[in-house]
MARLUM-927007 format. One record per residue (C-alpha): residue number from 1; z negated, x negated, y negated. Coordinates in pm, 1 decimal, m for minus. Each point is the difference from the previous one (the first is absolute). Example, Ala and Ser with C-alpha at 12.3 -4.5 7.8 and 13.67 -1.06 7.14 Angstrom:
// residues 2
@k = 1 c3 = m780.0 c1 = m1230.0 c2 = 450.0
@k = 2 c3 = 66.0 c1 = m137.0 c2 = m344.0
***
This chain:
// residues 141
@k = 1 c3 = 15513.4 c1 = m10079.7 c2 = 7224.2
@k = 2 c3 = m362.2 c1 = m67.1 c2 = 63.7
@k = 3 c3 = m198.2 c1 = m275.0 c2 = m167.3
@k = 4 c3 = 46.1 c1 = m236.3 c2 = 292.6
@k = 5 c3 = 199.3 c1 = m318.4 c2 = m19.5
@k = 6 c3 = 344.8 c1 = m46.0 c2 = 151.6
@k = 7 c3 = 160.3 c1 = m321.1 c2 = 113.6
@k = 8 c3 = 355.7 c1 = 116.9 c2 = m72.2
@k = 9 c3 = 135.2 c1 = 306.1 c2 = m181.6
@k = 10 c3 = 355.9 c1 = 102.6 c2 = m80.6
@k = 11 c3 = 77.5 c1 = 174.5 c2 = m329.1
@k = 12 c3 = 322.8 c1 = 178.4 c2 = m87.5
@k = 13 c3 = 28.1 c1 = 27.2 c2 = m378.8
@k = 14 c3 = 230.5 c1 = 172.2 c2 = m245.1
@k = 15 c3 = 19.4 c1 = 43.6 c2 = m373.4
@k = 16 c3 = 211.5 c1 = 278.4 c2 = m144.3
@k = 17 c3 = 115.3 c1 = 79.6 c2 = m352.0
@k = 18 c3 = 196.7 c1 = 308.0 c2 = m100.8
@k = 19 c3 = 195.8 c1 = m157.3 c2 = m277.4
@k = 20 c3 = m26.7 c1 = m367.7 c2 = m71.4
@k = 21 c3 = m240.2 c1 = 8.8 c2 = m173.8
@k = 22 c3 = m132.3 c1 = 343.7 c2 = 85.9
@k = 23 c3 = m283.7 c1 = 174.2 c2 = 181.3
@k = 24 c3 = m106.7 c1 = m239.1 c2 = 275.3
@k = 25 c3 = m220.3 c1 = m2.6 c2 = 308.0
@k = 26 c3 = m102.6 c1 = m213.3 c2 = 294.3
@k = 27 c3 = m26.5 c1 = 67.4 c2 = 370.2
@k = 28 c3 = m180.0 c1 = m213.6 c2 = 256.9
@k = 29 c3 = m37.3 c1 = 59.4 c2 = 373.0
@k = 30 c3 = m233.8 c1 = m222.6 c2 = 200.9
@k = 31 c3 = 34.3 c1 = m51.3 c2 = 374.7
@k = 32 c3 = m188.5 c1 = m211.5 c2 = 249.5
@k = 33 c3 = 183.1 c1 = m268.3 c2 = 196.8
@k = 34 c3 = 83.9 c1 = 255.9 c2 = 271.5
@k = 35 c3 = 170.0 c1 = 229.0 c2 = m252.9
@k = 36 c3 = m272.9 c1 = 265.0 c2 = m21.9
@k = 37 c3 = m32.7 c1 = 144.8 c2 = m347.9
@k = 38 c3 = m324.4 c1 = m89.2 c2 = m176.2
@k = 39 c3 = 38.2 c1 = 133.2 c2 = m353.9
@k = 40 c3 = 246.9 c1 = 133.4 c2 = m259.1
@k = 41 c3 = m12.8 c1 = m37.0 c2 = m377.7
@k = 42 c3 = 205.2 c1 = 202.6 c2 = m251.2
@k = 43 c3 = m57.3 c1 = m48.9 c2 = m372.9
@k = 44 c3 = 188.1 c1 = 52.6 c2 = m323.7
@k = 45 c3 = 39.1 c1 = m312.6 c2 = m209.5
@k = 46 c3 = 98.3 c1 = 138.0 c2 = m341.6
@k = 47 c3 = 332.8 c1 = m68.0 c2 = m167.0
@k = 48 c3 = 148.5 c1 = m328.9 c2 = 113.0
@k = 49 c3 = 289.2 c1 = m164.2 c2 = 182.0
@k = 50 c3 = 67.9 c1 = 0.1 c2 = 371.3
@k = 51 c3 = m69.8 c1 = m373.9 c2 = 22.4
@k = 52 c3 = m340.8 c1 = 36.9 c2 = m168.1
@k = 53 c3 = m80.4 c1 = 288.4 c2 = 237.0
@k = 54 c3 = 95.3 c1 = m220.1 c2 = 298.7
@k = 55 c3 = m239.9 c1 = m270.7 c2 = m119.9
@k = 56 c3 = m275.4 c1 = 257.0 c2 = m59.8
@k = 57 c3 = 43.5 c1 = 120.4 c2 = 359.2
@k = 58 c3 = m40.2 c1 = m358.1 c2 = 123.5
@k = 59 c3 = m308.8 c1 = m57.7 c2 = m213.3
@k = 60 c3 = m166.0 c1 = 323.7 c2 = 112.2
@k = 61 c3 = 76.4 c1 = m85.5 c2 = 363.7
@k = 62 c3 = m149.2 c1 = m346.8 c2 = m41.0
@k = 63 c3 = m309.7 c1 = 129.1 c2 = m179.3
@k = 64 c3 = m62.0 c1 = 268.8 c2 = 262.2
@k = 65 c3 = 45.4 c1 = m255.7 c2 = 277.7
@k = 66 c3 = m254.6 c1 = m231.8 c2 = m165.3
@k = 67 c3 = m249.8 c1 = 285.6 c2 = m27.4
@k = 68 c3 = 49.1 c1 = 60.7 c2 = 371.4
@k = 69 c3 = m49.9 c1 = m370.5 c2 = 74.8
@k = 70 c3 = 345.4 c1 = m45.6 c2 = 149.9
@k = 71 c3 = 63.1 c1 = m360.9 c2 = 97.0
@k = 72 c3 = 379.3 c1 = 13.2 c2 = 39.3
@k = 73 c3 = 222.1 c1 = 244.2 c2 = m188.7
@k = 74 c3 = 363.7 c1 = 56.1 c2 = 91.3
@k = 75 c3 = 180.0 c1 = 195.8 c2 = m274.2
@k = 76 c3 = 338.7 c1 = 166.1 c2 = 37.8
@k = 77 c3 = 196.9 c1 = 115.5 c2 = m304.8
@k = 78 c3 = 350.2 c1 = 126.0 c2 = m66.6
@k = 79 c3 = 1.3 c1 = m200.4 c2 = m325.5
@k = 80 c3 = 201.0 c1 = m314.9 c2 = 58.6
@k = 81 c3 = m98.8 c1 = m120.7 c2 = m347.9
@k = 82 c3 = m373.3 c1 = 30.4 c2 = 68.6
@k = 83 c3 = 19.7 c1 = m167.1 c2 = 340.5
@k = 84 c3 = 217.7 c1 = m284.5 c2 = m128.2
@k = 85 c3 = m219.7 c1 = m60.0 c2 = m304.9
@k = 86 c3 = m315.8 c1 = 4.2 c2 = 209.9
@k = 87 c3 = 151.5 c1 = m253.5 c2 = 241.6
@k = 88 c3 = 107.8 c1 = m223.3 c2 = m290.1
@k = 89 c3 = 371.1 c1 = 44.1 c2 = 71.8
@k = 90 c3 = 62.9 c1 = 170.8 c2 = m336.5
@k = 91 c3 = m154.3 c1 = m99.1 c2 = m330.0
@k = 92 c3 = m195.1 c1 = 269.2 c2 = m184.0
@k = 93 c3 = 181.6 c1 = 32.6 c2 = m332.2
@k = 94 c3 = m111.6 c1 = 342.2 c2 = m125.4
@k = 95 c3 = m307.1 c1 = m33.5 c2 = m223.4
@k = 96 c3 = m151.8 c1 = 323.3 c2 = 133.2
@k = 97 c3 = 26.5 c1 = m123.0 c2 = 358.1
@k = 98 c3 = m142.6 c1 = m348.8 c2 = m65.0
@k = 99 c3 = m361.0 c1 = 119.3 c2 = m32.7
@k = 100 c3 = 36.8 c1 = 231.6 c2 = 300.7
@k = 101 c3 = 143.1 c1 = m286.5 c2 = 203.9
@k = 102 c3 = m285.2 c1 = m224.1 c2 = m110.8
@k = 103 c3 = m252.2 c1 = 266.4 c2 = 106.9
@k = 104 c3 = 163.2 c1 = 22.8 c2 = 343.5
@k = 105 c3 = m15.7 c1 = m379.4 c2 = 38.6
@k = 106 c3 = m365.7 c1 = 8.2 c2 = m106.9
@k = 107 c3 = m90.3 c1 = 277.2 c2 = 246.7
@k = 108 c3 = 177.3 c1 = m190.5 c2 = 276.3
@k = 109 c3 = m285.7 c1 = m250.2 c2 = m12.8
@k = 110 c3 = m233.7 c1 = 261.1 c2 = 149.2
@k = 111 c3 = 186.8 c1 = 4.1 c2 = 331.9
@k = 112 c3 = 61.8 c1 = m244.5 c2 = 280.9
@k = 113 c3 = 364.8 c1 = 104.7 c2 = m20.5
@k = 114 c3 = 222.5 c1 = 244.2 c2 = m189.3
@k = 115 c3 = 368.4 c1 = 52.0 c2 = 61.8
@k = 116 c3 = 237.1 c1 = 223.0 c2 = m197.3
@k = 117 c3 = 322.9 c1 = 86.2 c2 = 179.6
@k = 118 c3 = 303.9 c1 = 196.3 c2 = m115.9
@k = 119 c3 = 107.4 c1 = 284.6 c2 = 228.2
@k = 120 c3 = 279.5 c1 = 256.5 c2 = m34.8
@k = 121 c3 = m93.7 c1 = 318.5 c2 = m186.2
@k = 122 c3 = 44.4 c1 = 211.3 c2 = 313.3
@k = 123 c3 = m278.6 c1 = m197.8 c2 = 171.4
@k = 124 c3 = m235.1 c1 = 66.3 c2 = m292.6
@k = 125 c3 = 7.3 c1 = 380.5 c2 = 4.8
@k = 126 c3 = m376.9 c1 = 47.5 c2 = 34.5
@k = 127 c3 = m84.9 c1 = m195.4 c2 = m315.6
@k = 128 c3 = 293.3 c1 = 158.2 c2 = m184.8
@k = 129 c3 = m131.6 c1 = 343.8 c2 = 97.4
@k = 130 c3 = m344.6 c1 = m86.3 c2 = m137.9
@k = 131 c3 = 140.0 c1 = m126.5 c2 = m332.4
@k = 132 c3 = 211.9 c1 = 312.1 c2 = m41.9
@k = 133 c3 = m294.7 c1 = 221.3 c2 = 95.1
@k = 134 c3 = m196.5 c1 = m152.1 c2 = m289.4
@k = 135 c3 = 289.7 c1 = 62.6 c2 = m238.4
@k = 136 c3 = 21.2 c1 = 362.6 c2 = 111.6
@k = 137 c3 = m377.7 c1 = 59.2 c2 = m18.4
@k = 138 c3 = m278.3 c1 = m94.6 c2 = m240.2
@k = 139 c3 = m115.0 c1 = m317.1 c2 = 178.8
@k = 140 c3 = m89.0 c1 = m253.9 c2 = m272.9
@k = 141 c3 = m124.3 c1 = m357.6 c2 = 45.9
***
């Protein structure tokens, strides 16, 4: 993506962990509102749980979108837990996730609007592919 601003961007995100906890990675795929791909991110995230990796994917997507001056960010994830916690439907009980959730809520203030929506895993193949690519290669955060 160039350094221009975008009114609305869609991000498909995924966090993966081989083992729980185990080697983890994130994948993010950005698209414009017409569905054209703008950018992909694949990074290892150390040894952690799948839920932490999902939150890290969200945080990286939000940070990248802020750098690109995105006004509205629509995030799709196959993590029902992440989407429900972000929307306030589920309470964040895990101590490790509380700070990550707080960071996401803080970053949200940099946008006109951010939505996080749960989608079936089969509709999140691009982000899943990026997360697994990072696990298979040496792509560190």
